N, CA and C atoms as a LAMMPS dump frame, in Angstrom:
ITEM: TIMESTEP
0
ITEM: NUMBER OF ATOMS
219
ITEM: BOX BOUNDS ff ff ff
-5.0000000000000000e+02 5.0000000000000000e+02
-5.0000000000000000e+02 5.0000000000000000e+02
-5.0000000000000000e+02 5.0000000000000000e+02
ITEM: ATOMS id mol type element x y z
1 1 1 N 0.805 -1.203 0
2 1 2 C 0 0 0
3 1 3 C 0.846 1.263 0
4 2 1 N 2.143 1.121 0.278
5 2 2 C 2.991 2.293 0.245
6 2 3 C 4.369 1.939 -0.28
7 3 1 N 5.063 2.961 -0.719
8 3 2 C 6.42 2.786 -1.207
9 3 3 C 7.268 3.951 -0.713
10 4 1 N 8.548 3.752 -0.693
11 4 2 C 9.469 4.785 -0.247
12 4 3 C 10.433 5.118 -1.376
13 5 1 N 10.544 6.387 -1.683
14 5 2 C 11.513 6.873 -2.659
15 5 3 C 12.719 7.375 -1.867
16 6 1 N 13.854 6.746 -2.08
17 6 2 C 15.08 7.155 -1.416
18 6 3 C 15.999 7.86 -2.401
19 7 1 N 16.689 8.896 -1.939
20 7 2 C 17.585 9.638 -2.83
21 7 3 C 18.696 10.3 -2.015
22 8 1 N 19.823 10.486 -2.676
23 8 2 C 20.993 11.122 -2.064
24 8 3 C 21.151 12.537 -2.619
25 9 1 N 21.511 13.447 -1.753
26 9 2 C 21.799 14.814 -2.176
27 9 3 C 23.237 15.164 -1.8
28 10 1 N 23.975 15.811 -2.709
29 10 2 C 25.36 16.185 -2.411
30 10 3 C 25.458 17.361 -1.438
31 11 1 N 24.339 18.101 -1.277
32 11 2 C 24.301 19.244 -0.362
33 11 3 C 22.847 19.522 0.008
34 12 1 N 22.625 20.305 1.06
35 12 2 C 21.262 20.714 1.407
36 12 3 C 20.653 21.414 0.2
37 13 1 N 19.38 21.104 -0.081
38 13 2 C 18.769 21.717 -1.26
39 13 3 C 17.256 21.66 -1.194
40 14 1 N 16.623 22.674 -1.784
41 14 2 C 15.187 22.611 -2.017
42 14 3 C 14.996 21.61 -3.149
43 15 1 N 14.133 20.639 -2.933
44 15 2 C 13.986 19.52 -3.87
45 15 3 C 12.527 19.335 -4.238
46 16 1 N 12.275 19.16 -5.532
47 16 2 C 10.932 18.871 -6.007
48 16 3 C 10.885 17.416 -6.468
49 17 1 N 9.932 16.668 -5.932
50 17 2 C 9.727 15.277 -6.337
51 17 3 C 8.377 15.209 -7.031
52 18 1 N 8.385 14.756 -8.279
53 18 2 C 7.186 14.678 -9.095
54 18 3 C 6.952 13.228 -9.498
55 19 1 N 5.728 12.754 -9.309
56 19 2 C 5.339 11.409 -9.75
57 19 3 C 4.359 11.587 -10.9
58 20 1 N 4.614 10.886 -12.006
59 20 2 C 3.739 11.016 -13.169
60 20 3 C 3.552 9.674 -13.845
61 21 1 N 2.492 9.571 -14.653
62 21 2 C 2.205 8.319 -15.361
63 21 3 C 2.88 8.318 -16.728
64 22 1 N 2.695 7.244 -17.49
65 22 2 C 3.386 7.103 -18.776
66 22 3 C 2.968 8.162 -19.788
67 23 1 N 1.787 8.759 -19.614
68 23 2 C 1.354 9.805 -20.544
69 23 3 C 1.88 11.183 -20.134
70 24 1 N 2.57 11.256 -18.971
71 24 2 C 3.126 12.521 -18.513
72 24 3 C 2.23 13.285 -17.563
73 25 1 N 1.077 12.732 -17.234
74 25 2 C 0.146 13.391 -16.316
75 25 3 C 0.729 13.363 -14.901
76 26 1 N 0.817 14.517 -14.279
77 26 2 C 1.37 14.623 -12.925
78 26 3 C 0.348 14.1 -11.923
79 27 1 N 0.772 13.119 -11.112
80 27 2 C -0.091 12.524 -10.106
81 27 3 C 0.144 13.128 -8.727
82 28 1 N 1.368 13.56 -8.489
83 28 2 C 1.718 14.122 -7.186
84 28 3 C 2.993 14.937 -7.324
85 29 1 N 3.058 16.016 -6.558
86 29 2 C 4.265 16.833 -6.571
87 29 3 C 4.528 17.323 -5.142
88 30 1 N 5.754 17.122 -4.68
89 30 2 C 6.156 17.526 -3.339
90 30 3 C 7.38 18.422 -3.463
91 31 1 N 7.326 19.573 -2.836
92 31 2 C 8.444 20.503 -2.842
93 31 3 C 8.842 20.717 -1.39
94 32 1 N 10.104 20.387 -1.05
95 32 2 C 10.529 20.451 0.339
96 32 3 C 12.034 20.694 0.41
97 33 1 N 12.496 21.149 1.556
98 33 2 C 13.934 21.284 1.802
99 33 3 C 14.441 19.976 2.39
100 34 1 N 15.49 19.421 1.8
101 34 2 C 16.084 18.176 2.277
102 34 3 C 17.554 18.408 2.593
103 35 1 N 18.074 17.577 3.491
104 35 2 C 19.454 17.703 3.946
105 35 3 C 20.416 16.942 3.049
106 36 1 N 21.681 17.313 3.14
107 36 2 C 22.751 16.595 2.452
108 36 3 C 22.737 15.141 2.911
109 37 1 N 22.96 14.226 1.966
110 37 2 C 22.997 12.802 2.291
111 37 3 C 21.729 12.091 1.863
112 38 1 N 21.432 10.999 2.552
113 38 2 C 20.298 10.148 2.175
114 38 3 C 18.995 10.707 2.735
115 39 1 N 17.972 10.751 1.895
116 39 2 C 16.635 11.218 2.268
117 39 3 C 15.602 10.232 1.745
118 40 1 N 14.412 10.257 2.338
119 40 2 C 13.324 9.384 1.905
120 40 3 C 12.012 10.155 1.871
121 41 1 N 11.15 9.752 0.943
122 41 2 C 9.771 10.226 0.869
123 41 3 C 8.89 8.994 0.765
124 42 1 N 7.958 8.819 1.701
125 42 2 C 7.053 7.674 1.679
126 42 3 C 5.74 8.1 1.051
127 43 1 N 5.299 7.32 0.056
128 43 2 C 4.048 7.588 -0.649
129 43 3 C 3.062 6.473 -0.394
130 44 1 N 1.815 6.841 -0.211
131 44 2 C 0.737 5.876 -0.062
132 44 3 C 0.046 5.724 -1.417
133 45 1 N -0.315 4.503 -1.772
134 45 2 C -0.935 4.238 -3.075
135 45 3 C -2.201 5.062 -3.271
136 46 1 N -2.948 5.306 -2.213
137 46 2 C -4.193 6.072 -2.34
138 46 3 C -3.927 7.533 -2.717
139 47 1 N -2.732 8.057 -2.432
140 47 2 C -2.38 9.433 -2.8
141 47 3 C -2.211 9.59 -4.304
142 48 1 N -1.845 8.51 -4.988
143 48 2 C -1.496 8.604 -6.405
144 48 3 C -2.691 8.428 -7.33
145 49 1 N -3.658 7.613 -6.944
146 49 2 C -4.857 7.445 -7.753
147 49 3 C -4.633 6.77 -9.088
148 50 1 N -3.533 6.062 -9.248
149 50 2 C -3.235 5.379 -10.499
150 50 3 C -2.394 4.155 -10.182
151 51 1 N -2.369 3.212 -11.108
152 51 2 C -1.514 2.043 -10.926
153 51 3 C -0.817 1.729 -12.243
154 52 1 N 0.103 0.772 -12.197
155 52 2 C 0.868 0.42 -13.382
156 52 3 C 2.267 1.006 -13.298
157 53 1 N 2.843 1.291 -14.443
158 53 2 C 4.187 1.872 -14.488
159 53 3 C 4.08 3.376 -14.273
160 54 1 N 4.788 3.848 -13.263
161 54 2 C 4.836 5.272 -12.957
162 54 3 C 6.288 5.718 -12.951
163 55 1 N 6.503 6.982 -13.123
164 55 2 C 7.837 7.56 -13.092
165 55 3 C 7.895 8.606 -11.993
166 56 1 N 9.087 8.791 -11.441
167 56 2 C 9.272 9.889 -10.505
168 56 3 C 10.572 10.609 -10.836
169 57 1 N 10.521 11.897 -10.605
170 57 2 C 11.666 12.76 -10.891
171 57 3 C 12.042 13.493 -9.606
172 58 1 N 13.309 13.446 -9.264
173 58 2 C 13.852 14.176 -8.121
174 58 3 C 14.707 15.297 -8.7
175 59 1 N 14.318 16.54 -8.406
176 59 2 C 14.957 17.673 -9.069
177 59 3 C 15.372 18.74 -8.054
178 60 1 N 16.633 19.167 -8.158
179 60 2 C 17.124 20.316 -7.406
180 60 3 C 17.532 21.377 -8.423
181 61 1 N 18.055 22.487 -7.941
182 61 2 C 18.463 23.528 -8.889
183 61 3 C 19.696 23.129 -9.693
184 62 1 N 20.413 22.052 -9.268
185 62 2 C 21.613 21.632 -9.989
186 62 3 C 21.518 20.248 -10.624
187 63 1 N 20.634 19.388 -10.134
188 63 2 C 20.58 17.998 -10.604
189 63 3 C 19.144 17.537 -10.798
190 64 1 N 18.987 16.591 -11.719
191 64 2 C 17.697 15.947 -11.947
192 64 3 C 17.934 14.463 -12.167
193 65 1 N 17.106 13.641 -11.511
194 65 2 C 17.175 12.189 -11.707
195 65 3 C 15.754 11.677 -11.882
196 66 1 N 15.57 10.792 -12.859
197 66 2 C 14.264 10.203 -13.127
198 66 3 C 14.389 8.692 -13.054
199 67 1 N 13.382 8.069 -12.455
200 67 2 C 13.369 6.616 -12.346
201 67 3 C 11.923 6.137 -12.484
202 68 1 N 11.754 4.834 -12.578
203 68 2 C 10.396 4.316 -12.712
204 68 3 C 10.097 3.345 -11.58
205 69 1 N 8.808 3.153 -11.364
206 69 2 C 8.342 2.201 -10.367
207 69 3 C 7.062 1.567 -10.871
208 70 1 N 6.726 0.438 -10.33
209 70 2 C 5.496 -0.253 -10.692
210 70 3 C 4.608 -0.26 -9.465
211 71 1 N 3.399 0.27 -9.625
212 71 2 C 2.44 0.313 -8.532
213 71 3 C 1.343 -0.708 -8.804
214 72 1 N 1.229 -1.684 -7.93
215 72 2 C 0.197 -2.704 -8.038
216 72 3 C -0.893 -2.43 -7.014
217 73 1 N -2.129 -2.536 -7.457
218 73 2 C -3.248 -2.345 -6.528
219 73 3 C -3.987 -3.634 -6.364
C-alpha cells in the first residue's frame, strides 16, 4: 500500500519530487527542503490514484534524476 523513494543529495537543497504516469500526467508533486545525504519520501498508493508503471523525478536547482516504479493495486 505504500512505497518509499530514497535519494541522495550532495548538499542541502530545495527539492521537487514529481510522480507522473506514462502519458506525462502529474499525479503528485512535493516541494521540500532536504538535507545533504540520504533522504526518503514515503508515498501511499491512495495518494497517487493510479496504478501500473509510474515515473518519478527528483529535481534540485543543480541535478535531476528520473526513475520508474510499478504500482500494483
